DRENTORTI-836180 format. One record per residue: residue number from 1; residue in one letter; x, y, z negated of N, C-alpha, C in turn. Coordinates in Angstrom, 1 decimal, padded with zeros to 4 digits, m for minus. Layout:
<atoms>
(NUM, a, (X, Y, Z), (X, Y, Z), (X, Y, Z))
...
</atoms>
This chain:
<atoms>
(1, x, (016.8, 021.3, m018.2), (017.2, 020.4, m017.6), (016.3, 019.7, m017.0))
(2, x, (016.7, 019.0, m015.6), (015.5, 017.8, m015.0), (016.0, 016.9, m015.0))
(3, x, (015.2, 016.2, m015.2), (015.7, 014.3, m015.1), (014.8, 014.1, m013.6))
(4, x, (016.0, 012.7, m013.6), (015.7, 012.2, m012.2), (015.7, 010.5, m012.5))
(5, x, (015.3, 009.9, m011.3), (015.1, 008.8, m011.3), (016.0, 007.5, m009.6))
(6, x, (016.6, 007.1, m010.1), (017.4, 006.6, m009.2), (016.1, 004.9, m008.5))
(7, x, (015.8, 005.5, m007.5), (014.2, 004.3, m007.6), (014.7, 003.6, m005.7))
(8, x, (014.3, 002.2, m005.5), (014.0, 001.4, m004.7), (012.6, 001.3, m004.9))
(9, x, (013.0, 002.4, m003.4), (011.7, 002.8, m003.0), (011.4, 002.3, m001.4))
(10, x, (010.8, 003.6, m000.7), (011.0, 003.5, 001.4), (011.3, 004.6, 001.5))
(11, x, (012.5, 004.7, 001.2), (014.3, 004.4, 001.2), (014.5, 004.4, m000.2))
(12, x, (015.5, 003.6, m000.3), (016.1, 004.2, m001.6), (016.8, 005.6, m001.7))
(13, x, (016.1, 006.6, m003.2), (016.1, 007.7, m003.4), (016.1, 007.6, m004.6))
(14, x, (016.9, 009.4, m005.1), (016.6, 010.4, m006.3), (015.4, 010.7, m006.3))
(15, x, (014.8, 010.8, m007.2), (013.2, 011.3, m007.0), (013.3, 012.1, m008.6))
(16, x, (012.4, 013.2, m008.3), (012.4, 013.8, m010.0), (011.5, 012.8, m010.7))
(17, x, (012.0, 013.1, m011.7), (010.7, 012.2, m013.3), (010.0, 012.8, m013.1))
(18, x, (009.6, 014.1, m013.2), (008.0, 014.4, m012.8), (006.9, 013.7, m012.2))
(19, x, (007.9, 013.9, m010.5), (007.4, 013.0, m009.1), (007.4, 011.9, m010.0))
(20, x, (008.0, 010.7, m010.6), (008.3, 009.4, m010.6), (006.9, 009.0, m011.7))
(21, x, (006.9, 009.8, m012.7), (005.4, 009.6, m013.4), (003.9, 010.1, m013.0))
(22, x, (003.9, 010.9, m012.2), (002.3, 011.2, m011.4), (002.8, 009.8, m010.4))
(23, x, (003.3, 009.5, m010.4), (003.0, 008.2, m009.8), (002.5, 006.8, m010.2))
(24, x, (002.5, 007.1, m011.2), (002.2, 006.0, m012.5), (000.8, 006.0, m013.0))
(25, x, (000.5, 005.3, m013.6), (m000.7, 005.1, m013.9), (m000.7, 005.6, m015.7))
(26, x, (m002.1, 006.8, m015.5), (m002.3, 007.6, m016.3), (m001.1, 008.0, m017.3))
(27, x, (000.1, 008.4, m016.8), (001.7, 009.0, m016.9), (002.0, 008.3, m017.7))
(28, x, (001.3, 007.3, m018.0), (002.0, 006.1, m018.7), (004.0, 005.9, m018.3))
(29, x, (004.7, 006.2, m018.9), (006.2, 004.8, m018.6), (007.1, 004.6, m019.8))
(30, x, (007.7, 004.4, m019.5), (008.7, 003.4, m020.1), (010.1, 003.9, m020.4))
(31, x, (011.2, 003.9, m020.9), (012.9, 004.3, m020.7), (013.3, 003.5, m021.7))
(32, x, (014.0, 002.2, m020.8), (014.6, 001.5, m022.3), (016.4, 001.8, m021.2))
(33, x, (017.1, 001.7, m022.8), (018.5, 002.1, m022.5), (019.2, 000.8, m023.7))
(34, x, (020.2, 000.4, m023.5), (021.5, m000.3, m023.6), (021.1, m000.1, m025.2))
(35, x, (021.1, m001.3, m026.4), (021.5, m000.9, m027.5), (022.6, m000.6, m028.1))
(36, x, (024.2, m001.0, m027.2), (025.4, m000.3, m027.3), (025.6, 000.5, m026.0))
(37, x, (024.8, 001.6, m025.7), (024.9, 002.1, m024.6), (026.3, 003.0, m024.5))
(38, x, (026.4, 003.6, m026.3), (027.7, 004.3, m026.3), (028.6, 003.9, m026.3))
(39, x, (028.9, 002.5, m026.0), (030.3, 001.5, m026.1), (030.1, 001.1, m024.2))
(40, x, (029.4, 000.8, m024.0), (029.1, 000.9, m022.6), (029.2, 002.0, m021.6))
(41, x, (028.5, 003.0, m021.2), (027.9, 003.8, m020.7), (029.3, 005.2, m021.0))
(42, x, (030.8, 005.1, m020.6), (031.4, 005.9, m020.5), (031.7, 006.8, m019.7))
(43, x, (032.4, 007.6, m019.8), (031.9, 008.4, m018.6), (032.8, 007.8, m016.7))
(44, x, (034.1, 007.1, m017.6), (034.4, 006.4, m016.5), (033.5, 005.2, m016.0))
(45, x, (032.3, 004.7, m016.6), (031.2, 003.4, m016.2), (030.3, 004.4, m015.4))
(46, x, (030.0, 005.2, m016.3), (028.8, 005.8, m015.4), (029.6, 006.9, m013.9))
(47, x, (030.5, 007.1, m013.6), (031.2, 007.1, m012.3), (030.8, 006.3, m011.6))
(48, x, (031.6, 004.6, m012.1), (031.2, 003.8, m011.6), (030.1, 003.7, m010.8))
(49, x, (029.1, 003.6, m011.5), (027.5, 003.2, m011.0), (027.5, 004.0, m010.5))
(50, x, (027.7, 005.3, m010.5), (027.0, 006.2, m009.4), (027.5, 005.6, m008.2))
(51, x, (028.8, 005.1, m007.7), (029.6, 005.4, m006.9), (028.9, 003.5, m006.3))
(52, x, (028.4, 002.3, m007.1), (027.4, 001.5, m006.9), (026.7, 001.9, m005.9))
(53, x, (026.0, 003.0, m006.9), (024.6, 003.1, m006.2), (023.9, 004.0, m005.2))
(54, x, (025.0, 004.7, m005.0), (025.4, 005.3, m003.6), (025.3, 004.8, m002.3))
(55, x, (026.5, 003.4, m002.1), (025.9, 002.3, m001.4), (024.4, 002.0, m001.2))
(56, x, (024.1, 001.9, m002.2), (022.5, 001.3, m001.3), (021.5, 002.5, m001.2))
(57, x, (021.9, 004.0, m001.3), (020.6, 005.1, m001.3), (020.8, 005.2, 000.4))
(58, x, (019.9, 005.4, 000.6), (018.7, 005.3, 001.7), (018.7, 003.6, 002.5))
(59, x, (018.9, 003.0, 002.2), (018.5, 001.9, 002.3), (016.9, 001.3, 002.2))
(60, x, (016.8, 000.3, 003.3), (014.9, 000.0, 003.5), (014.8, m000.6, 001.8))
(61, x, (013.3, m001.1, 001.2), (013.2, m000.9, 000.4), (012.3, m002.9, 001.0))
(62, x, (013.1, m003.7, 000.1), (012.7, m005.1, 001.0), (011.6, m005.9, 000.4))
(63, x, (011.1, m005.7, 001.2), (009.4, m006.3, 000.8), (009.0, m007.9, 000.1))
(64, x, (010.6, m008.9, 001.1), (010.9, m010.1, 000.8), (011.2, m010.4, 000.1))
(65, x, (011.9, m009.6, m001.0), (012.4, m009.7, m002.4), (013.6, m010.9, m002.2))
(66, x, (014.6, m009.9, m000.9), (016.0, m011.2, m000.9), (017.4, m010.9, m001.6))
(67, x, (017.8, m011.8, m001.7), (019.2, m011.0, m002.3), (020.2, m010.7, m001.7))
(68, x, (020.5, m009.8, m000.6), (021.1, m008.9, 000.2), (021.4, m008.1, m000.6))
(69, x, (022.5, m007.1, m000.2), (022.6, m005.7, 000.2), (022.5, m005.2, 001.2))
(70, x, (021.3, m005.8, 002.5), (020.3, m004.8, 003.3), (019.9, m004.3, 003.0))
(71, x, (018.9, m004.7, 002.4), (017.4, m004.1, 001.8), (017.7, m004.5, 000.7))
(72, x, (016.6, m003.2, m000.3), (016.8, m003.6, m002.0), (015.1, m003.4, m002.2))
(73, x, (015.2, m003.5, m003.7), (013.7, m003.6, m004.3), (014.2, m003.7, m005.9))
(74, x, (013.4, m003.1, m006.3), (013.4, m002.2, m007.7), (014.3, m003.1, m008.6))
(75, x, (013.9, m003.9, m008.8), (014.7, m004.4, m010.0), (016.2, m005.3, m009.8))
(76, x, (016.5, m005.1, m008.3), (017.6, m005.6, m007.8), (018.3, m004.7, m007.8))
(77, x, (018.2, m004.2, m007.2), (018.5, m002.3, m007.6), (019.6, m002.2, m008.8))
(78, x, (019.1, m002.0, m009.9), (019.7, m001.8, m011.6), (020.9, m003.3, m011.4))
(79, x, (019.6, m004.4, m011.3), (021.0, m005.1, m011.3), (022.1, m005.1, m011.0))
(80, x, (021.6, m005.6, m009.7), (023.4, m005.0, m009.5), (024.2, m003.8, m010.0))
(81, x, (023.8, m002.4, m010.0), (024.9, m001.5, m010.4), (024.9, m001.8, m011.8))
(82, x, (024.4, m002.3, m012.5), (025.1, m002.4, m013.9), (026.0, m003.9, m013.7))
(83, x, (025.6, m004.7, m013.2), (026.4, m005.9, m013.2), (027.8, m005.8, m012.7))
(84, x, (027.8, m004.8, m011.1), (028.9, m004.6, m010.7), (030.2, m003.0, m011.3))
(85, x, (029.0, m002.6, m011.9), (029.8, m001.3, m012.5), (030.2, m002.0, m013.7))
(86, x, (029.9, m003.3, m014.9), (029.6, m002.4, m016.2), (030.3, m004.6, m016.3))
(87, x, (029.7, m005.6, m015.0), (029.8, m006.9, m015.2), (028.6, m007.7, m016.8))
(88, x, (027.5, m006.6, m016.9), (026.5, m007.4, m017.1), (025.5, m007.3, m016.0))
(89, x, (024.6, m008.4, m017.4), (023.9, m008.8, m016.3), (022.4, m008.5, m017.1))
(90, x, (021.7, m007.5, m016.4), (020.7, m006.9, m017.2), (019.2, m008.0, m016.6))
(91, x, (018.5, m009.0, m017.4), (018.0, m009.4, m017.5), (018.3, m010.8, m016.4))
(92, x, (017.5, m012.3, m016.8), (017.4, m013.6, m016.4), (017.3, m013.0, m014.9))
(93, x, (018.2, m013.9, m014.0), (017.8, m013.9, m012.4), (016.3, m014.8, m012.2))
(94, x, (016.2, m014.7, m011.9), (015.0, m016.3, m011.0), (014.5, m015.7, m009.9))
(95, x, (014.4, m017.1, m008.9), (013.8, m017.1, m007.1), (012.0, m016.6, m008.1))
(96, x, (011.7, m015.7, m006.7), (010.2, m016.2, m006.2), (009.3, m017.4, m006.5))
(97, x, (010.1, m018.6, m005.9), (009.5, m019.5, m005.8), (009.6, m019.9, m007.4))
(98, x, (009.8, m019.9, m008.1), (009.8, m020.2, m009.8), (008.6, m019.7, m010.1))
(99, x, (008.0, m018.5, m010.3), (006.6, m017.6, m010.2), (005.7, m018.8, m010.2))
(100, x, (004.6, m019.0, m010.7), (003.3, m019.8, m009.9), (002.8, m018.4, m009.5))
(101, x, (002.5, m018.0, m008.3), (001.9, m016.9, m007.4), (000.2, m017.5, m007.2))
(102, x, (000.1, m018.6, m007.7), (m001.1, m018.9, m007.3), (m002.1, m018.1, m008.5))
(103, x, (m001.9, m017.7, m010.1), (m002.4, m017.4, m011.0), (m003.0, m016.4, m011.2))
(104, x, (m004.4, m015.8, m011.0), (m004.7, m014.9, m010.8), (m004.2, m013.3, m011.7))
(105, x, (m004.0, m013.3, m012.3), (m002.9, m012.3, m012.6), (m002.2, m011.9, m012.2))
(106, x, (m000.9, m012.6, m011.1), (m000.3, m012.2, m010.3), (m001.4, m011.9, m008.5))
(107, x, (m002.4, m012.5, m009.0), (m002.8, m012.5, m007.0), (m003.7, m010.9, m007.3))
(108, x, (m003.5, m010.0, m008.6), (m004.4, m009.7, m008.3), (m003.2, m008.2, m008.7))
(109, x, (m001.8, m008.3, m009.2), (m001.3, m006.9, m009.1), (m000.4, m006.9, m007.4))
</atoms>
């Protein structure tokens, strides 16, 4: 069985897991799942999630991190799919202006 990643790059697309891992650093990656995935991610919900995700396929990557559906950045893609299909908010929404962009660690990234 081959696995895939639905990701917001340029453009939003499906990438094989092997290619996705190869783009990373030293082959390291992390997979996270909901603690109650068995209850939340039912066949019907997964179908809804796919339908929501399909709305973003082919959209441009959002380099300015705006909160619209015209362009999408990585964590925005997943957040919106989960929220719209399950009602769950994955992570806390924060504004870019809330971060200390002068921090040396942030500048290096």
